[in-house]
C-alpha positions in Angstrom: -46.4 10.5 -2.4 -45.2 7.4 -0.7 -42.0 6.4 1.0 -40.3 3.5 2.8 -37.1 1.7 3.5 -35.4 -1.3 1.7 -32.8 -4.0 2.1 -31.5 -5.7 -1.0 -29.2 -8.8 -0.5 -27.8 -10.2 -3.7 -25.6 -13.3 -3.1 -24.2 -13.3 -6.6 -24.4 -10.4 -9.0 -23.6 -12.5 -12.0 -27.1 -13.9 -11.9 -28.4 -10.5 -12.9 -26.2 -10.0 -16.0 -29.1 -10.2 -18.4 -31.4 -8.1 -16.2 -29.1 -5.1 -15.6 -27.1 -5.3 -18.8 -23.9 -5.0 -16.8 -21.5 -7.7 -15.8 -20.8 -7.4 -12.1 -19.4 -10.1 -9.8 -19.6 -11.1 -6.1 -22.2 -10.4 -3.4 -23.8 -7.0 -2.7 -26.0 -5.7 0.1 -27.8 -2.4 -0.3 -29.7 -0.7 2.5 -31.5 2.7 2.5 -34.7 4.7 2.1 -36.8 5.7 -0.9 -39.7 7.9 -1.8 -41.7 8.7 -4.9 -43.8 11.7 -5.9 -43.1 12.9 -9.5 -39.8 11.0 -9.6 -38.1 8.2 -7.6 -35.9 9.5 -4.8 -33.7 6.9 -3.3 -30.7 7.0 -0.9 -28.6 4.3 0.7 -25.2 2.8 1.2 -23.3 -0.4 1.1 -20.3 -1.7 3.1 -20.1 -5.0 1.1 -16.9 -3.9 -0.6 -15.2 -2.7 2.5 -15.2 1.0 3.5 -18.5 2.6 2.3 -20.2 3.6 -0.9 -23.1 6.0 -0.3 -25.4 6.8 -3.1 -28.5 8.8 -4.1 -30.8 8.3 -7.1 -33.1 11.2 -8.1 -35.0 10.4 -11.3 -32.4 9.1 -13.7 -29.3 10.6 -12.0 -27.2 8.4 -9.8 -24.6 10.0 -7.5 -22.1 8.0 -5.4 -19.5 8.8 -2.8 -16.7 6.3 -2.3 -14.9 6.3 1.0 -11.9 4.0 2.0 -12.9 1.1 -0.4 -10.1 -1.4 -1.2 -9.2 -1.1 -4.9 -9.0 -4.9 -5.2 -12.7 -5.2 -4.3 -13.7 -2.6 -6.8 -11.7 -4.4 -9.5 -13.3 -7.7 -8.5 -16.8 -6.2 -8.7 -16.2 -5.1 -12.2 -14.6 -8.4 -13.3 -11.1 -7.0 -13.8 -7.8 -8.5 -12.7 -6.9 -7.6 -9.1 -3.4 -6.3 -10.1 -3.4 -3.3 -7.8 -3.6 -2.4 -4.1 -4.8 0.8 -2.4 -7.8 2.5 -0.9 -10.2 4.5 -3.1 -11.9 7.8 -2.2 -13.9 9.9 -4.6 -17.2 10.5 -6.4 -19.1 9.2 -9.4 -22.1 10.4 -11.3 -24.1 8.4 -13.8 -27.2 9.1 -16.0 -29.3 5.9 -16.2 -31.2 7.2 -19.2 -28.3 8.5 -21.2 -26.0 5.7 -19.9 -23.2 8.2 -19.4 -21.2 9.4 -16.4 -17.9 10.3 -14.8 -15.8 8.9 -12.0 -13.0 10.7 -10.1 -10.9 8.8 -7.5 -8.0 9.5 -5.2 -6.3 6.2 -4.4 -4.2 6.1 -1.2 -1.2 3.8 -0.8 -1.4 2.7 -4.4 0.8 -0.3 -5.3 1.3 -2.7 -8.2 1.0 -6.4 -7.4 3.7 -8.8 -8.8 3.1 -10.0 -12.4 5.1 -11.0 -15.5 5.2 -7.3 -16.5 6.7 -6.2 -13.2 9.2 -9.1 -13.3 10.3 -7.9 -16.8 10.8 -4.3 -15.6 12.8 -5.5 -12.6 15.0 -7.6 -14.8 15.7 -4.7 -17.2 16.3 -1.8 -14.8 17.2 -3.6 -11.6 14.3 -2.0 -9.7 11.2 -3.7 -8.5 8.0 -1.7 -9.2 6.0 -3.7 -6.7 8.1 -2.3 -3.8 7.0 1.3 -4.7 4.1 2.8 -2.7 2.6 5.8 -4.5 1.6 8.7 -2.2 -0.7 10.4 -4.7 -2.8 8.7 -7.3 -5.6 10.2 -9.4 -8.0 8.1 -11.6 -10.5 9.7 -14.0 -13.0 8.0 -16.2 -15.6 9.2 -18.7 -18.4 6.7 -19.5 -20.5 6.9 -22.6 -22.6 3.8 -23.2 -20.4 0.8 -23.4 -17.2 2.7 -24.0 -15.1 4.2 -21.1 -12.1 6.5 -21.5 -9.8 6.7 -18.5 -6.4 8.1 -17.2 -4.4 7.3 -14.2 -1.5 9.4 -12.7 0.4 8.0 -9.7 3.3 9.8 -8.0 5.9 8.5 -5.5 9.0 10.0 -4.0 11.3 8.6 -6.7 8.9 7.3 -9.3 5.6 7.8 -11.2 3.2 6.0 -13.4 1.1 7.5 -16.2 -1.6 5.6 -18.0 -3.1 7.7 -20.8 -5.5 7.1 -23.7 -7.2 4.3 -21.8 -10.2 2.9 -23.6 -12.4 0.1 -22.5 -14.8 -0.9 -25.3 -17.5 -3.4 -24.2 -19.0 -3.6 -27.6 -15.9 -5.0 -29.2 -14.5 -6.4 -25.9 -11.2 -4.5 -26.1 -9.0 -2.6 -23.7 -6.2 -0.3 -24.9 -4.0 2.3 -23.2 -0.5 3.8 -23.2 1.8 3.3 -20.2 4.8 5.3 -18.9 6.7 4.2 -15.7 9.5 6.4 -14.3 11.9 5.1 -11.6 14.7 7.4 -10.7 16.8 7.8 -14.0 14.9 5.0 -15.8 11.9 5.5 -18.0 9.9 2.5 -19.2 7.2 2.8 -22.0 4.6 0.2 -22.7 1.1 -0.4 -24.1 -2.0 -2.2 -22.8 -3.8 -4.3 -25.3 -6.3 -7.2 -25.0 -9.8 -8.0 -23.9 -11.8 -6.2 -21.2 -11.3 -9.1 -18.8 -7.8 -10.0 -19.8 -5.7 -7.0 -20.9 -2.0 -7.6 -21.6 0.9 -5.2 -21.0 3.8 -5.1 -23.4 7.0 -3.2 -22.6 9.3 -1.4 -25.1 12.5 -3.3 -24.0 14.5 -1.9 -27.0 14.4 1.7 -25.6 15.6 0.6 -22.2 18.5 -1.5 -23.6 19.5 1.3 -25.9 19.7 3.7 -22.9 21.9 1.2 -21.0 24.2 0.7 -24.0 24.5 4.5 -24.6 25.4 5.1 -20.9 28.1 2.3 -20.9 29.6 3.7 -24.1 29.8 7.2 -22.7 31.4 5.9 -19.5 34.0 4.1 -21.5 34.9 7.1 -23.6 35.0 9.3 -20.5 37.4 6.9 -18.8 39.6 6.8 -21.8 39.8 10.6 -22.4 39.3 12.0 -19.0 39.3 15.6 -18.0 37.4 18.3 -19.9 37.0 16.0 -22.9 35.2 13.4 -20.7 33.0 16.1 -19.1 32.0 17.4 -22.6 31.2 13.9 -23.8 29.1 13.2 -20.8 26.2 15.2 -22.2 26.4 13.8 -25.7 24.2 11.1 -27.1 25.5 8.3 -29.4 
């Protein structure tokens, strides 16, 4: 058996794309200890992304604990758009041989950054999604080879976001998911479609406009009829 310590300083991860079969970006510094008897046993941590990511590798099993790491930095490491804010806490497990794993994160102070999509929602419902800070946000991902399935559920005092059926396919370079955004009495549905590095969000504007037209029509009928007839019609859909 032998053991020792290590310090790995990588100025640019993109130079290792062909070596590690994974596209990662930015610098990374890893520091820790290792030993080997029958299997490799390695432990360490990195503060490169802000906060700390502590990890252990025993044989082919990699475990990681994420503590107070800015979401923007994680997205940048993976080569995704930095469209979200927040601090990530959680755990991940990955089998290097099977190339499969799972990630569970709690994201504190989750927020959406301004984008054409948030501008569209603001225009349609009169509420700005970027001003909402979600108090509870859960992210779950299952990794199997080059395909990752994920979900995200964010809750605020008057709003929530649900991203379901998320699928990132690195074989075909596609990213798809279903989106639901609720703000007070408004519900916005959408879809995520596009490439892994550049997914696009489309909003179902017709459903929002129909709800607005229906409400205006009900209000007009109620004003015209008044009384019990108006109260009865309040609950009807046209």
